[in-house]
Structure formats: structure tokens, C-alpha cells
MISE-223168 format. One record per residue (C-alpha): residue in three letters; x, y, z negated. Coordinates in steps of 0.2 Angstrom, whole numbers. Each point is the difference from the previous one (the first is absolute). Layout:
<nukes>
@residu: ALA; X: X; Y: Y; Z: Z
...
</nukes>
This chain:
<nukes>
@residu: MET; X: -23; Y: 307; Z: -667
@residu: ASN; X: 17; Y: -6; Z: -3
@residu: ARG; X: 17; Y: 9; Z: 6
@residu: LYS; X: 0; Y: -10; Z: 17
@residu: GLU; X: -18; Y: 5; Z: 4
@residu: LEU; X: 4; Y: 18; Z: -5
@residu: ILE; X: 15; Y: 0; Z: 12
@residu: ASP; X: -11; Y: -8; Z: 14
@residu: SER; X: -13; Y: 14; Z: -3
@residu: ILE; X: 12; Y: 14; Z: 1
@residu: VAL; X: 8; Y: -7; Z: 16
@residu: SER; X: -18; Y: -2; Z: 8
@residu: THR; X: -5; Y: 18; Z: -3
@residu: LYS; X: -2; Y: 10; Z: 15
@residu: GLU; X: 11; Y: 14; Z: -6
@residu: LEU; X: 14; Y: -12; Z: -5
@residu: ASN; X: -1; Y: -13; Z: 14
@residu: HIS; X: 18; Y: 4; Z: 5
@residu: MET; X: 6; Y: -6; Z: -17
@residu: THR; X: 7; Y: -17; Z: -2
@residu: LYS; X: -4; Y: -12; Z: -14
@residu: LYS; X: 18; Y: 2; Z: -6
@residu: ASP; X: -1; Y: 19; Z: 0
@residu: ALA; X: -17; Y: -1; Z: -9
@residu: ASP; X: 8; Y: -11; Z: -13
@residu: ILE; X: 14; Y: 12; Z: -3
@residu: PHE; X: -12; Y: 14; Z: -2
@residu: VAL; X: -11; Y: -9; Z: -13
@residu: SER; X: 15; Y: -5; Z: -10
@residu: THR; X: 8; Y: 17; Z: 1
@residu: LEU; X: -17; Y: 8; Z: -5
@residu: LEU; X: -2; Y: -11; Z: -15
@residu: ASP; X: 18; Y: 1; Z: -6
@residu: VAL; X: -1; Y: 20; Z: 1
@residu: ILE; X: -16; Y: -1; Z: -10
@residu: LYS; X: 8; Y: -12; Z: -13
@residu: LYS; X: 16; Y: 10; Z: -2
@residu: THR; X: -9; Y: 17; Z: -2
@residu: VAL; X: -12; Y: -7; Z: -13
@residu: LYS; X: 14; Y: -8; Z: -9
@residu: LYS; X: 9; Y: 17; Z: -2
@residu: GLY; X: -16; Y: 7; Z: -8
@residu: GLU; X: -6; Y: 9; Z: 15
@residu: ASP; X: -18; Y: -2; Z: 7
@residu: VAL; X: -3; Y: -4; Z: 18
@residu: SER; X: -17; Y: 7; Z: 7
@residu: LEU; X: -7; Y: -5; Z: 16
@residu: VAL; X: -14; Y: 12; Z: 4
@residu: GLY; X: -16; Y: -10; Z: 4
@residu: PHE; X: 7; Y: -16; Z: -6
@residu: GLY; X: 6; Y: 2; Z: -18
@residu: SER; X: 14; Y: 3; Z: -12
@residu: PHE; X: 14; Y: -11; Z: -8
@residu: SER; X: 7; Y: 4; Z: -17
@residu: LYS; X: 9; Y: -7; Z: -15
@residu: VAL; X: -8; Y: -2; Z: -17
@residu: ARG; X: 8; Y: -4; Z: -16
@residu: ARG; X: -10; Y: -13; Z: -11
@residu: ALA; X: 5; Y: 2; Z: -18
@residu: ALA; X: 5; Y: -14; Z: -11
@residu: ARG; X: -14; Y: -8; Z: -9
@residu: MET; X: -5; Y: -15; Z: -11
@residu: GLY; X: -8; Y: -15; Z: 8
@residu: VAL; X: -7; Y: -17; Z: -5
@residu: ASN; X: 6; Y: -17; Z: 6
@residu: PRO; X: -17; Y: -8; Z: 5
@residu: SER; X: 6; Y: -18; Z: -3
@residu: THR; X: 7; Y: 3; Z: -18
@residu: GLY; X: -8; Y: 16; Z: -5
@residu: GLU; X: 18; Y: 7; Z: -5
@residu: LYS; X: 2; Y: 19; Z: 2
@residu: ILE; X: 14; Y: 4; Z: 13
@residu: LYS; X: 8; Y: 16; Z: 5
@residu: ILE; X: -2; Y: 5; Z: 18
@residu: LYS; X: 14; Y: 11; Z: 7
@residu: ALA; X: -3; Y: 17; Z: 8
@residu: LYS; X: 2; Y: -1; Z: 19
@residu: ASN; X: -2; Y: 10; Z: 16
@residu: LEU; X: -14; Y: -5; Z: 12
@residu: PRO; X: -5; Y: 5; Z: 18
@residu: LYS; X: -16; Y: 9; Z: 2
@residu: PHE; X: -11; Y: 3; Z: 16
@residu: LYS; X: -14; Y: 13; Z: 0
@residu: PRO; X: -10; Y: -1; Z: 16
@residu: GLY; X: -4; Y: 16; Z: 9
@residu: LYS; X: -17; Y: 8; Z: 1
@residu: ALA; X: -2; Y: -3; Z: 18
@residu: TRP; X: 4; Y: -18; Z: -2
@residu: LYS; X: -12; Y: -2; Z: -15
@residu: GLU; X: -14; Y: 8; Z: 10
@residu: MET; X: 3; Y: -11; Z: 15
@residu: LEU; X: -2; Y: -16; Z: -10
</nukes>
């Protein structure tokens, strides 16, 4: 499912049939922006029954260039992490 299909699905639900596609698009954009900004600040976002979004720090490490075999240093960086909730895992 892509973004357009997600918005169409939201608009077609019985509970939200009053919502326009534009409103649904704004809702999806706002939700994703809030999650990204919150996680960027270092705070977790937990949606009960769905999962949790968080930020993890990957330490600097040594790697190997596969084509030359040369050792290279890989910089430390922050990465997003998603952990599915128990109810969602059980459903699948």
C-alpha cells in the first residue's frame, strides 16, 4: 500500500467517510511529521496496539570495502527504530 492508497482507505472507512482526501492527506502528513520530530528530539512515540518509534545510536566501527578489501572507518550515526506492539505481532 502506498500513500495514495492509504489516504483512499482512510476516506472510505465508515467512521471517517466525512473526511475529504485533502483532509486525510493533511492528517497523514501531520502524524508522520509529529512522529519524526518527536523521535529526532530523542523521545519515544508509543502507539498502544501498534508499536513504538525510537532513536538508537549506532557506534562508529571499522568496515571493509568489499571491492578492494581496504579497511574503512564507518562514522557513528543515529537511526530510527520501530518495535511492533504485542497485539500487532499476535495478529500476524
